[in-house]
N, C-alpha and C positions, 0 to 999 in steps of 0.2 A: 613305655606301651605296655597295660595292665594284664598282665596274664590269667586274670581270677576276673570270671566274669561275674557280671552283677545275679543274685538270686532270682531276680525278677527282670522281664524287660518290659520296663515301663518306658514309653518314648511319649515325652509331651514337645511340642513345638520348639521349645527352647533349648533343645539336644539334638545333636546329631551324632548315631553310631556309627563307628567302623569298625569290622572284623577283618583281620587277617589271615589267611590259612594254608598251608601245606595241601596241593592237591594230589601230595604222594601218599596215599591213603591204603593201608594196607589191606589184603582182599577180604577178608570178614568185616572190615568197615566200608569198603567199597560196595559190598553184596547189600548192606542196610541202605547206604547211600541211596544205591540203585531202586531201590522198593519204594524210593519216594518219585520216582519220576513217572510224568505222564505217559501213555501209550507214545503219543508223537515222539517226544525227547526219546524214548528206548529206541522205537525206530531209527531217528535221527545217530542216535550212538553208533549203532550197529550198521550205518554205511559208513563210518569214519574209519578209514586204510590201515592204521594201526592198533594194536593192543594200547601203545602208551594213549594214542588221541583218544581212544575211548574211555580208557579210565580215568584223563584228566577231563574230558566233560562231564562224565559222569559224576566226579567228585564234587566240580565244580557246581553243577544242577542241584545233586543231591543236598549241597553246603547251603545254597543259596534257598532251597524249598522248607529246609529243616528253621531257618533261621524266619525266614517270612512264617512261617506257621506258629512260630513262638509268639511271632509280635504280634500275630491276627487272632491265636487261639484257636486255631484248628490242626488239622491232620496236615503233615506236608504235600500228602499226595493230593490233598483236597484245593491247592493254591491255584489260582487261574490268572492267569498274565495274559494282559494287554501289551499291544506294542504302538506308539506312535508312528508318525509317517515316515519318519527315519529311524526306526527300532528302537527306539528308546523303550524299555520294559515298565510297564506300569501294574498293579491289583486292581484289576475293576475299578470299582467306586470307590473302593479306601482312600482314605488320605495319608497312606504309607508310601512316601517315595523310594525307590529303592534303585541304586545303581552297583553295577560290577564292573570290574576291569583282572584280567589274568594276564601273567606272563609266565610262558610256562608251565611249572608247577607251585608257581605264587598265584594266590588273590588276594584280593578285597574287595569287600562289599560294605557298601554304606547305604544307611537307613534314616529318614528324617520324615516328619511331619508337616503338612501345609506349606511346605518350601521344595524347589527343585535343587537337585544336587547331581554332582559329576564325580567321577573316581577314574583313577588312573595308574598303575603300576608297569613300571618298564625294568626290564634288568640292563646294568650299567655294564655296557660293549666296549673295552679300552679299544679294541679294533676297528670300531666303527667309525665310516666316514665322516665324522660329524661336521664339519666345517661344509664339505662341500653338500652335505643333505640341508643344512640349516639356510643356506646361499639360495634353495628352492624355496623353503618353506617358513623360515623365519622373517621376521621384519627387518628392516636396516637396522634399526635400535639395537635389536636382538644379535644379530651378528656380529654388530662392532662390539657390542659387550664379551662375545664368546671371543673375539680375536685378541680383546685385551687381557686375557687371561693366558696365564704360564701354559705351553702346550700340556704339563701331565696336568692341568685342571679341567679341561675341557672336556672331557667325555663324560663327567659327572655334572658338570653344569648343561652340557647340552641335553640330558634326560632329564634334570630337574625344570629344566625349560619345556621339553617336549611333553613330561607329564601335566602340568600346569595348564598348558595349553587345551591340553585333548581334554582335560578335568573341566575346564572352562566348557568347552564347544559339548561334551555330553550333558553340562546341568543347563546349556540352552538348548539342546535338541536337536542342533542345527546338522554337528557331523562335519560332511566333507562340503556341506552347501556354504561355507563361510570360508573365506580364504584365512590361512595362516597368517600372515603377514599383516591382514587389517586390525591388528591387536597386540600391545605386547606386554609382556609379563617381564618380571622379574629373573636371573639367574642365581642369584645369590639368596643369600636369607634376610628377612623373612619375604615366605612368598606372596608376592602382590601383583594385581593388575595394575600398570602403568599407565596404559592407554587403551581405551574401550569406549569405543563410536556408536556404537550399537544404543546401550543401555546403561549408559556412566550410572556407578554404584549399585547397580542390583546385585553384581555375585564379588562375593569375597574369597578369596583363595587361601587354601592353608597346605602346610607341610605337614604331608604324615609319616609315622615312624616305622620306616622299611625293612624288611629282611637285611641282610648284608648284600651290597653289591646288586641293589637296588633301588629305585629312586620312586617316590609314590606321591602323590598330591589330590587335594579335595576341591570343589567349588561348591559352593553355599549361597544360596541366594536368600537375599533380606539381611536381617539385625543379627548381629555375629552371634550364634551360639555356642553351647558348650560341646564339645568335640570328645567324644570318649572312644577310647580306641581298647579292644579286646584281642585277642586269640582264639581262633576256634581250634580243635574243638574243644568241647564243654566237658566238664567233669564226665566223667562215664561211657562216655563215647568211645568206641573202639579205636 
């Protein structure tokens, strides 16, 4: 992942931009990000129970607004989000597609034009009951692939699989309306859709460069784009 961002955020239909960020923002930076939020978002943050939950929410929404504002050339607070029937965010009538995922203090933000995208990040938890959860949510082929691995490899493979499946569902915008067992993804590299009955060939999967102890994946509609990855914050951000 390139830690040096581009001088200008020019995004055409041949590329997808992905930003990775820590949501553990210092107080001054958090205050600056909080000023980007809408009144409804501020009220939502105040309803959260703990200071950490509020801080992570403010950071995630503030970073998203800052990035969208830069792509659209408007002030972050002026960004207006719309949501699909299953909660997928959009930017009004703009061709800019967005998707966001966060796991604790880490987040990824994906941007494209003229194509659907989905992104997911998860923290790899070694004590997680991977095989039991896989039996409930993975396809038979994925469960078999997981069990074929050495025990010490299964946690990382489980979360690779999970993020790929979630990214695909988010790109489609169907969320939990789709049975997770109705399609297959790879558990190893490279990321790929192995079986897809709904619209074969419409989406492609990509692994992202995650922070340590995390897995992250991207799903993209259409012809294979250039996937560019950067770290937030931008130069000069508190």
